[in-house]
C-alpha positions as CSV (number, residue, x, y, z in Angstrom):
1,M,-0.2,0.4,0.1
2,Q,1.2,3.8,-0.6
3,I,1.9,5.9,2.4
4,D,1.9,9.6,2.2
5,W,3.1,11.9,4.7
6,P,0.1,13.2,6.1
7,T,-1.1,9.8,7.3
8,I,2.2,9.1,9.0
9,Q,1.6,13.2,10.6
10,T,-1.6,12.7,11.6
11,G,-1.1,8.8,13.0
12,R,-3.2,7.4,10.6
13,A,-0.4,4.8,9.6
14,D,-0.8,3.1,13.0
15,T,-3.4,1.1,11.0
16,S,-0.9,-0.1,9.0
17,H,1.2,-1.4,11.5
18,G,3.4,-4.6,10.1
19,A,2.2,-4.1,6.7
20,T,3.9,-4.1,3.3
21,A,4.2,0.0,2.3
22,D,5.3,2.1,-0.2
23,I,6.5,5.6,0.4
24,S,8.6,8.2,-0.6
25,G,10.9,11.0,0.8
26,W,14.7,12.6,1.2
27,M,17.5,10.4,2.7
28,I,19.4,11.8,5.8
29,P,22.2,9.6,6.4
30,L,23.7,9.5,9.7
31,D,27.2,10.1,8.4
32,P,26.9,12.1,5.3
33,Q,30.0,10.8,4.4
34,A,29.3,7.4,4.2
35,H,29.4,5.7,0.5
36,T,26.8,3.5,1.4
37,V,24.1,3.1,4.0
38,D,21.7,0.5,5.6
39,Y,20.0,2.8,8.4
40,F,19.2,6.4,7.8
41,L,15.8,9.0,8.1
42,L,13.6,9.3,5.5
43,S,12.4,13.0,6.0
44,A,9.3,14.7,4.1
45,D,11.1,17.9,3.5
46,E,14.4,18.0,1.4
47,P,17.3,18.7,4.2
48,C,19.0,22.1,3.6
49,C,22.4,20.6,3.9
50,G,24.2,16.5,5.1
51,G,24.1,18.0,8.3
52,C,20.5,18.5,8.9
53,V,18.5,15.9,11.0
54,P,14.9,16.1,11.6
55,R,13.8,17.0,14.9
56,N,9.6,16.3,14.9
57,P,9.5,12.7,14.7
58,L,5.7,13.1,12.9
59,T,8.3,14.5,9.8
60,S,10.5,11.7,9.4
61,I,10.8,8.0,9.6
62,E,13.5,5.6,10.2
63,V,14.2,3.0,7.7
64,Y,16.6,0.2,8.1
65,M,17.9,-1.0,4.4
66,A,17.7,-4.7,3.7
67,A,20.6,-4.2,1.9
68,P,23.3,-1.3,1.9
69,L,22.2,2.0,-0.5
70,V,23.8,4.5,-1.8
71,P,23.3,7.9,-0.6
72,Q,20.7,9.4,-2.7
73,A,19.9,13.4,-3.2
74,E,16.8,12.9,-5.0
75,P,13.7,11.9,-3.6
76,L,13.5,8.5,-2.8
77,A,10.9,5.5,-3.0
78,L,11.3,2.4,-0.9
79,R,9.0,-0.5,-0.2
80,G,9.6,-2.2,3.3
81,R,6.9,-3.1,6.6
82,L,5.5,-0.6,8.5
83,V,6.8,-0.7,12.2
84,R,4.8,1.5,14.7
85,L,7.6,2.2,17.4
86,L,6.2,3.1,21.2
87,D,8.1,5.4,23.4
88,D,11.2,5.4,21.3
89,P,14.2,7.4,23.1
90,A,14.6,9.4,19.8
91,G,10.9,9.8,19.5
92,W,10.4,8.7,16.3
93,R,7.4,6.9,15.7
94,Y,7.5,4.7,12.7
95,R,10.2,2.6,10.9
96,L,10.9,1.2,7.6
97,V,12.2,-2.5,7.7
98,D,13.6,-4.7,5.3
99,A,13.3,-1.9,3.1
100,V,14.3,-1.8,-0.8
101,P,14.1,0.7,-3.1
102,L,11.6,0.6,-5.7
103,D,12.6,1.1,-9.8
104,R,9.5,2.4,-10.5
105,P,8.7,6.5,-10.4
106,Q,7.2,7.8,-7.5
107,T,5.8,11.3,-7.1
108,P,7.8,13.2,-4.6
109,P,6.9,13.8,-1.3
110,R,4.8,17.3,-0.8
111,R,6.9,20.1,-0.4
112,F,6.4,22.2,2.1
113,S,7.4,25.6,2.6
114,R,9.9,25.4,5.2
115,R,8.7,29.2,7.2
116,A,5.3,27.8,6.8
117,F,5.9,24.5,8.1
118,L,8.2,25.6,11.2
119,A,5.2,27.9,11.9
120,S,2.8,25.1,11.8
121,G,0.8,24.2,15.0
122,A,1.3,20.6,13.3
123,A,4.5,20.1,13.4
124,L,8.0,21.2,15.2
125,G,10.0,21.2,12.5
126,L,13.1,21.4,11.4
127,T,16.3,22.5,12.8
128,A,19.1,23.2,10.0
129,C,22.5,23.0,11.4
130,A,26.1,23.5,10.1
131,P,28.3,20.3,8.8
132,G,29.7,18.8,12.0
133,H,26.8,20.1,13.8
134,F,24.1,18.1,15.2
135,A,20.4,19.3,15.2
136,G,19.3,17.6,18.8
137,Y,16.3,15.4,19.1
138,T,14.5,18.0,22.0
139,E,11.5,19.4,20.9
140,A,10.9,23.0,20.6
141,H,8.2,25.0,19.0
142,D,8.5,28.7,17.9
143,E,5.9,30.4,15.7
144,T,8.6,32.7,14.8
145,A,11.5,29.8,13.6
146,P,13.7,31.3,11.0
147,T,14.1,30.2,7.4
148,A,16.6,27.0,7.2
149,Q,19.0,29.4,5.4
150,T,18.5,32.6,8.2
151,A,18.9,29.4,11.0
152,H,22.4,27.7,9.1
153,S,23.6,31.1,9.0
154,A,23.3,32.4,12.5
155,Q,24.4,28.9,14.1
156,S,27.2,28.9,11.7
157,A,28.0,32.7,13.2
158,Q,27.1,31.4,16.6
159,S,30.0,28.8,16.2
160,D,32.5,31.0,15.2
161,S,32.0,33.5,18.3
162,A,31.8,30.4,20.4
163,P,35.2,30.0,22.7
164,K,37.7,27.5,21.2
165,W,39.8,24.6,22.9
166,Q,43.7,24.8,21.8
167,A,44.9,21.5,22.2
168,P,47.9,21.8,23.6
169,A,51.2,20.7,21.9
170,G,51.7,16.8,22.1
171,T,47.6,16.0,23.3
172,L,46.5,12.7,21.4
173,T,42.7,12.9,21.5
174,I,41.3,9.2,22.5
175,D,37.8,8.1,21.9
176,M,37.9,4.8,24.9
177,H,34.8,3.3,23.0
178,S,33.7,3.4,19.5
179,H,32.7,1.1,16.6
180,G,33.5,3.6,13.9
181,G,33.6,2.5,10.6
182,R,30.9,0.1,11.1
183,V,33.6,-2.7,12.5
184,I,30.4,-4.8,14.0
185,V,28.7,-7.7,12.1
186,S,25.1,-6.9,10.9
187,R,22.3,-8.8,13.0
188,N,20.8,-9.2,9.6
189,P,22.0,-12.6,8.9
190,A,21.9,-11.7,4.5
191,I,24.7,-9.3,5.4
192,G,26.5,-10.5,8.3
193,A,30.3,-10.5,8.1
194,N,30.0,-9.0,4.8
195,R,28.9,-5.5,6.0
196,P,30.3,-3.2,4.0
197,F,32.8,-0.6,6.1
198,I,32.3,2.9,5.9
199,P,35.3,6.3,5.8
200,L,36.5,6.0,9.2
201,A,40.2,7.7,9.1
202,A,38.6,11.2,6.9
203,P,36.6,11.9,9.5
204,M,39.2,11.5,12.5
205,R,41.6,13.5,10.5
206,A,38.8,16.2,9.8
207,G,37.6,16.3,13.6
208,G,41.0,15.8,15.1
209,M,40.9,12.5,16.5
210,N,44.1,10.8,17.2
211,V,43.0,7.5,18.7
212,I,39.9,5.2,18.9
213,C,39.3,2.4,21.0
214,L,38.1,0.3,18.2
215,A,35.5,-2.2,19.9
216,I,34.6,-5.8,18.2
217,V,30.9,-6.8,19.6
218,T,30.6,-11.0,20.4
219,D,27.2,-11.2,21.3
220,T,25.5,-9.7,18.4
221,T,23.8,-13.2,17.0
222,V,22.2,-14.0,20.4
223,T,21.6,-10.1,21.4
224,R,18.7,-8.1,19.1
225,V,16.5,-4.9,19.9
226,A,14.1,-5.3,22.1
227,D,10.2,-4.5,21.2
228,N,9.8,-1.7,23.0
229,R,12.7,0.1,20.6
230,K,14.7,1.0,24.0
231,R,17.3,-1.6,24.6
232,F,19.1,-4.6,23.5
233,E,18.6,-7.9,24.9
234,A,19.7,-11.4,24.6
235,W,17.2,-14.2,22.9
236,R,18.3,-16.8,22.9
237,E,21.3,-19.4,24.1
238,P,24.5,-19.4,22.2
239,Q,25.7,-22.8,20.5
240,P,28.8,-24.0,22.4
241,G,31.6,-22.3,20.7
242,E,29.0,-19.9,18.6
243,L,30.5,-16.7,20.4
244,Y,34.1,-17.7,20.3
245,A,33.8,-18.3,16.5
246,L,31.7,-14.7,16.1
247,G,34.6,-13.1,18.3
248,Q,37.2,-14.3,15.6
249,T,35.4,-13.0,12.6
250,E,35.3,-9.5,14.5
251,F,38.8,-9.4,14.8
252,V,39.2,-10.6,11.5
253,R,37.2,-7.6,10.5
254,A,39.1,-4.8,13.1
255,H,42.3,-5.4,11.3
256,Q,40.7,-5.9,8.0
257,L,39.0,-2.1,8.7
258,I,42.5,-1.2,10.2
259,E,44.5,-1.8,6.9
260,R,41.4,-0.5,4.5
261,E,41.7,2.8,6.5
262,Q,45.5,3.1,6.8
263,L,45.1,3.3,10.5
264,R,48.0,2.6,12.9
265,V,47.7,0.0,15.8
266,V,48.5,1.1,19.3
267,T,49.2,-2.0,21.6
268,N,51.9,-0.5,23.8
269,T,53.1,3.0,25.6
270,A,55.8,3.3,23.4
271,S,53.6,3.0,20.1
272,L,51.2,5.4,21.7
273,S,53.9,7.9,21.9
274,T,55.2,7.4,18.4
275,L,52.4,6.2,16.4
276,G,50.1,8.9,17.8
277,P,50.9,12.0,16.3
278,L,51.2,10.1,12.6
279,G,47.6,10.2,12.0
280,P,44.5,8.1,13.1
281,C,45.1,5.2,15.1
282,A,43.1,2.7,16.8
283,I,43.7,0.3,20.0
284,I,41.6,-3.3,19.5
285,S,39.0,-3.5,21.9
286,A,36.4,-5.7,22.5
287,E,32.8,-5.2,24.2
288,G,31.8,-7.9,25.7
289,A,34.1,-11.0,26.8
290,D,31.2,-13.7,25.7
291,F,34.0,-14.7,23.1
292,L,36.1,-16.4,26.4
293,E,33.2,-18.7,26.5
294,G,34.0,-19.0,30.1
295,Q,38.1,-19.5,29.2
296,V,40.4,-17.4,30.4
297,D,43.3,-18.8,28.8
298,R,41.6,-17.0,25.7
299,V,42.3,-13.9,27.2
300,D,46.1,-14.6,26.3
301,E,45.2,-16.0,22.8
302,A,43.2,-12.8,21.6
303,Y,46.2,-10.7,23.5
304,T,49.0,-12.3,21.3
305,Q,46.9,-13.0,17.8
306,H,44.2,-10.2,17.6
307,Q,46.7,-7.4,19.6
308,L,43.5,-7.3,21.8
309,R,44.3,-4.6,24.7
310,H,41.2,-3.0,26.2
311,L,38.7,-5.5,27.3
312,Q,35.0,-5.3,28.4
313,L,33.9,-7.9,30.8
314,T,30.4,-8.0,29.9
315,H,27.4,-6.2,27.1
316,Y,24.1,-7.2,26.7
317,R,23.4,-10.9,27.9
318,V,24.4,-12.2,31.1
319,N,27.9,-13.9,30.7
320,E,30.2,-16.1,32.8
321,L,31.9,-13.0,33.8
322,G,29.1,-11.3,35.8
323,D,26.0,-9.3,35.8
324,I,24.8,-7.0,33.3
325,Q,22.5,-3.4,34.1
326,T,19.9,-4.3,31.7
327,E,19.1,-7.6,33.2
328,P,18.1,-9.3,36.6
329,P,20.9,-10.3,38.4
330,V,22.5,-14.0,38.1
331,H,25.7,-14.5,40.0
332,G,25.4,-11.2,42.5
333,G,28.2,-9.0,40.3
334,L,31.7,-10.6,39.2
335,T,32.1,-14.3,39.4
336,D,35.0,-16.5,40.0
337,V,35.9,-16.5,36.7
338,G,35.6,-12.9,36.1
339,V,37.8,-12.2,38.8
340,Q,40.1,-14.1,36.5
341,V,39.6,-12.9,34.0
342,V,40.5,-8.9,35.5
343,Q,43.6,-10.9,37.2
344,R,45.0,-12.1,32.8
345,C,44.2,-8.9,31.9
346,N,46.4,-7.2,34.8
347,A,49.4,-9.4,34.1
348,L,48.8,-9.2,30.2
349,G,48.7,-5.6,29.7
350,I,44.8,-5.1,29.0
351,V,42.8,-2.4,30.2
352,V,39.8,-3.6,32.4
353,D,36.4,-1.9,31.3
354,V,33.4,-3.0,33.1
355,A,30.7,-0.7,31.4
356,H,27.4,-2.8,31.5
357,G,28.5,-4.5,34.6
358,T,26.4,-3.8,37.7
359,Y,27.5,-2.0,40.5
360,D,28.0,-5.5,42.5
361,L,30.2,-6.3,39.6
362,V,32.2,-2.9,39.8
363,K,32.5,-3.4,43.3
364,R,34.2,-6.6,43.3
365,A,36.2,-5.6,40.3
366,A,37.7,-2.9,42.0
367,D,38.6,-5.3,44.7
368,T,40.5,-7.1,42.5
369,T,42.4,-5.1,39.9
370,T,46.1,-4.1,40.5
371,K,45.5,-1.5,37.9
372,P,43.0,1.3,36.8
373,L,39.7,0.2,36.1
374,V,37.7,2.3,33.0
375,L,33.9,2.3,32.7
376,S,33.8,3.5,29.3
377,H,30.5,4.7,28.1
378,S,27.8,6.0,30.2
379,A,26.4,8.8,32.3
380,L,25.7,10.1,35.7
381,A,21.5,9.6,37.2
382,T,20.8,10.3,41.0
383,H,18.2,7.2,40.6
384,P,19.1,5.1,37.4
385,G,15.8,3.1,36.4
386,A,16.2,-0.6,37.5
387,R,17.6,-1.2,33.4
388,S,19.2,1.6,33.1
389,R,22.8,2.0,31.2
390,L,23.2,5.2,33.8
391,I,25.4,5.3,37.2
392,T,25.0,6.6,40.4
393,P,27.4,8.6,42.1
394,D,28.8,5.9,44.3
395,H,29.0,3.8,41.2
396,A,31.1,6.2,39.3
397,R,33.7,6.9,42.6
398,V,34.1,3.1,42.7
399,I,36.0,3.9,39.4
400,A,37.6,6.6,40.4
401,G,38.5,5.2,43.6
402,T,41.4,2.8,41.3
403,G,42.6,5.8,39.7
404,G,40.1,5.0,36.6
405,V,37.9,6.6,34.2
406,I,34.8,7.1,33.1
407,G,33.7,7.7,29.7
408,V,30.6,9.8,29.2
409,W,28.6,9.3,26.4
410,P,26.8,11.4,24.1
411,S,23.2,9.3,24.2
412,S,20.3,11.6,23.0
413,G,18.3,9.5,25.3
414,T,20.6,11.4,28.1
415,F,21.9,14.8,26.5
416,H,19.5,16.9,23.7
417,D,22.7,18.4,22.2
418,L,26.5,18.8,22.9
419,H,26.2,21.5,25.1
420,A,23.9,19.3,27.5
421,M,26.4,16.8,27.2
422,A,29.6,18.9,28.2
423,E,27.3,19.7,31.3
424,G,27.2,16.0,31.7
425,V,30.6,15.8,31.7
426,K,31.2,18.4,33.9
427,R,28.7,16.7,36.5
428,M,30.8,13.9,36.3
429,A,33.7,16.1,37.1
430,D,31.7,17.6,40.1
431,V,31.7,14.0,41.3
432,V,34.7,12.2,41.3
433,G,37.1,15.0,39.7
434,V,37.9,16.1,36.5
435,E,41.1,13.7,36.2
436,H,38.8,10.4,36.5
437,V,36.3,12.1,33.3
438,G,37.0,10.5,29.8
439,L,35.0,10.8,26.5
440,G,33.5,7.4,25.1
441,T,31.0,8.5,21.9
442,D,30.3,4.6,21.2
443,M,30.5,5.4,17.7
444,L,27.9,3.7,15.8
445,G,26.5,1.8,18.6
446,F,23.2,3.6,19.7
447,I,19.6,2.5,18.5
448,S,18.6,6.1,18.2
449,P,20.9,8.9,16.7
450,P,23.4,10.1,19.0
451,V,24.3,14.5,19.2
452,F,27.8,12.9,19.1
453,R,27.4,11.2,15.2
454,S,30.9,11.9,13.8
455,Y,34.6,12.6,14.6
456,R,34.1,15.7,12.6
457,Q,32.4,17.2,15.6
458,L,35.2,17.2,18.2
459,P,35.8,20.4,18.1
460,D,32.4,21.4,18.6
461,L,32.7,19.4,21.9
462,A,35.8,20.7,22.9
463,S,33.9,24.2,22.3
464,A,31.1,23.3,24.5
465,L,33.5,22.0,27.2
466,V,35.1,25.3,27.3
467,L,31.9,27.1,27.7
468,A,30.4,24.4,30.2
469,G,33.8,26.3,32.5
470,F,36.4,23.8,31.7
471,S,39.7,25.1,31.2
472,Q,41.9,24.6,28.2
473,A,44.2,22.0,30.2
474,E,40.9,20.0,31.8
475,V,40.0,19.7,28.3
476,A,43.0,18.1,27.2
477,A,42.7,15.7,30.5
478,V,39.2,14.9,29.4
479,L,39.6,14.4,25.6
480,E,43.2,12.6,26.2
481,G,45.3,12.7,29.3
482,N,43.2,10.7,31.7
483,Y,42.6,7.2,29.8
484,R,46.1,8.0,28.4
485,R,47.4,7.8,32.0
486,V,45.1,4.4,32.2
487,F,46.5,3.0,29.6
488,E,49.6,3.1,30.3
489,A,49.6,2.2,33.5
490,S,47.8,-0.8,32.2
491,V,49.6,-2.1,29.1
492,A,52.9,-2.8,29.2
């Protein structure tokens, strides 16, 4: 059936939930520099520039393609299964899944006057943004909203006048947690490990990001996005050897991406110092130790064969190492096997990451480790929900007590824009001290678009940190020095 935008905007499309639908609109990729995309927004209105992101959930839908597609500048006609979303964290109401492009001519979606659209009582509008800037997902209606061209110029002028961060000599900016380049295998079995990479080195250079902890994920075949679209969950038990094999595949993909993008691999303190200034670098990381399948000797194998130097103990399934924040506890925290893994990482020279682990897991890891811990990507909350990925002040203080670092993430469910994220960094620093706060972007790891979605935005984030009251030296500590201290203390 053909779906038009008024049907989307009025909610009448709810009756088509689960049906095959055709719809036309303008593609808005999350990474405008990508050569191919399999996830993007389809908008009722043509964006004015590559950085524009619709804020009104009724003027766009999420699209998951059946196969990657080259970005299109012209109206695009798609066919897929229409899904009604409930309580989506970014506010989107509909998603088109398993979408395929239609070859037959389609009538372009109705063009709106941008001024009239922004001023309409039935819509919240589109916010234009300069390249490298992000229009947040908060909903705000202004009947005197400017045209897109005016908004673009005003924002550019504001950006030009904002205080800038001047990186001290020798600074190496570091992202504590990234899936950049689309390193993770696709959950779509038709694509799997054949998922095409997207550019990584170019946006790193453009934004001045020197080093990323490039994280594979080794539970993807047994986890999925829950029906409420708010979180990932485990949906079946793995077969013996399944997650180990997945880990091998992901490690291979990481090195293929590194070769394709001509990144340099950092394996120790010396290589961080010598290679970091030469161009984009990667520290091989794993999000979740599920590939170990409880076998501690596989830590040595990953260290030797795959250059693993940063290991996150848990992810989205309760594994052999311990409990996770997003599921009810099973083990009471870190298991005895988890203790052995922490000890082996300390002995070999691998950073131990306790992101996704419960407070009880973190406390036992802190009691076990002889090296600083990191919690690579989260944010502060006074009273997190039962399945929240956010952490309490006490949770954060346990990490700081080891001399470690908490990476603040750019989740749009937590922060509505980069300035709000900078304030979140400030709140974390107020709790644990600025020397224990870092950056963990979780690049390409979110269900909904985050507020930091390209390394090209790094100068904007640095400026937001300055505006939030951080000194030049403190910004350098957050964006580099703090994680570097942990890495040097942990890795030979």
